[in-house]
C-alpha positions, 0 to 999 in steps of 0.5 A: 500499501503506497504511502502518500501525504498531503500536508506538511507539519508544522515546522516549530517544533523542529526549530524548537529542538534545533533539527536540521533541517536540511538532511533527509531521513529514510525508513531504513535511518530511523530504523538505524537509532534503534542501535544508537540509542541512549539507553544502550550507552551504558551497556557500551561504557561497562564492556569498554571498561571491562578489560582484564586489567581492570578485573585480573586478580594480581598474583599475590596478596600480600607482601609483608616487611618484618623486622624483629629485635628479642634483645633489642641490640644489634647483633640479634636483628632479623629481617623478614620478608613474606608473601602471600600467594593468591590461589591461583584457583580463585585467578582462573575462576574469576576471568572466566567470570568476568569473561561470562560477566561481559556476554551477560551485559552484550546479551543484555545490550542485545535485547535493548536494541531489539526492543528498540527496533521494535519500538521503531517499527509500531512508531512508523506502523502508527504513522503510516496507518494514521496518515492513510486514516486521515486521507480516507476520512478527508475524503468522506468530509469531501463526500459530506460537503457536496451532499450538503452543498447538492441539497442546498441548491435543491431545496424546492426539489422533489430530491431534497429531504430535510431529514437527511439534509440535517443528517448530513451536515451533523455529520460532517461535524462528526467526521471533520472532529473523526479528521481532525483527531487523525490529523493530531495523532499523525502530527504526534506520530511524525514530531516523535519520529522528528526527535528520533532522527534529530532532524525534521527532513523526513523522506518517507514519500517512496515507501510502500509498505509490505503486502500481505503476500510479503507477510505471508512469505516471512510468516513461512520463512521465520517460521521454518528458521530456527532463531535464538532468542536473545531474552533465553539466552540472557537468562541461560548466561545469567545461570552461568554468572550466577555458577561461576560466582560459587565456584569463585567463592569456593576458591576464595581462601589463602594458601598460606605463605611464603618466608625468607629471614636475614640475621646478618649478625649472627655468631654462633656459626648459624646460616644468616639465610632462613627460609619457611614456608606454611599451608593452609588446610582450609576447613574452616569457612568464614565465608557461608553465608556469602556461598549460601547466597551465591547458590540462592542466587543460582536456584533463582535464575535456574527456576527464572530460566524454566519459567521463561522458557515456558513462556517463549514456547507459549507465546510463539505459539500464540502468535503464530496463531494468531498471525495466521488468523489474520492473514486468512481474515484480512484475505478472505474480508478484502475477497467478500468486498471484491465480490461486490462489484462496488465499481459496476453497481456505481455504473449501473446505478448513474446509468437508471432511468431512477438515477439518483445523486444523493444515492451515488454519494452514499454508495461512495461514502458506503466504499471509504467506509469499506476501506476503512474495515479493510485499513482497520484490518490490515493495521491489525494483522502487521501490528500482530506481525511485527509481535510474530517477528518479535516474537521468534526473535527476527527483527535482528537476525543479521542480516538486517533488512526491513521486514516492512518494506515491500521490497525486503531491502536490507538495513544499511 
């Protein structure tokens, strides 16, 4: 369905926000802003910070210099250096933990990308259908005015009906109100799009919304494909992070120490250099409370993953069913309207002996009401199409493409 525009929106909004008035922005430009949104910057900063030097543990926990002198004389002076190494299992597990944490942050960022992209598709659809509804209501308003003008021109004719005239006058107010309401809806959507793009030159004239045939084609392709659920991947990674946190906590104990000693003033023939070491036996744990918290986190994350896996399967089944039903419903509606052959009916009425201009105008109004029915059905179908793509994780599948464009071009 071709998108056309019959008005220019208020420029003051763009001036207020200092928008670029020269650069033209296509729908694909708009969709790409999903990956530049401010809500993704936090994750980028975290990933930038998590370089190895910022989380890797040192090889030693403590280096201690000691001096002792029991007799308080120079001959009794002793110097000691004690080194306490870091538990190597803790170092290795800590590195694995932060690598898993980086993957978790990256997946959280991917979820934001997916939601941002879905929100932009939704806003795009809101605007496109608001424009199309406004165009239909504009035609209804024009027909209502023509009907009123006809009654006013033929007040003395047999065709004049006072009740129909009054109803037409009142209907014109209702149609005008609907027109203004849709105009405001389209205007608000465009302002939001302009704000996101930071441009008031939005060039969407040549965009053609995907046909029902294209939707049905993508529907079949997505169902037969296997897309990884980024939400489930994220929860799975959270389980892995919790597991590694538990392992790291278990390795949080001292190995012992190594000590070198130097006594330069010994006079009894003993060696001036000494050496000693000790091993820690981790029988008594002083971090059992922290270890218990980590295990509880594991249990919680594992349960959340199981629940989400069930919800994901259910949601996919429902969205599959919903979209199937809406495709069938929309095709049935279009076919039934086609069977009416209203164009032929218009010609027959115009050529009949009892030609009635009012009847023809009312027939034109009926056509527009049917156009509204088809448009509402198409909008519901496209909204469920978006929900379907979101549920099956097709939106962010690489290479990115515009699933709502009739040509299905890649987003670059």
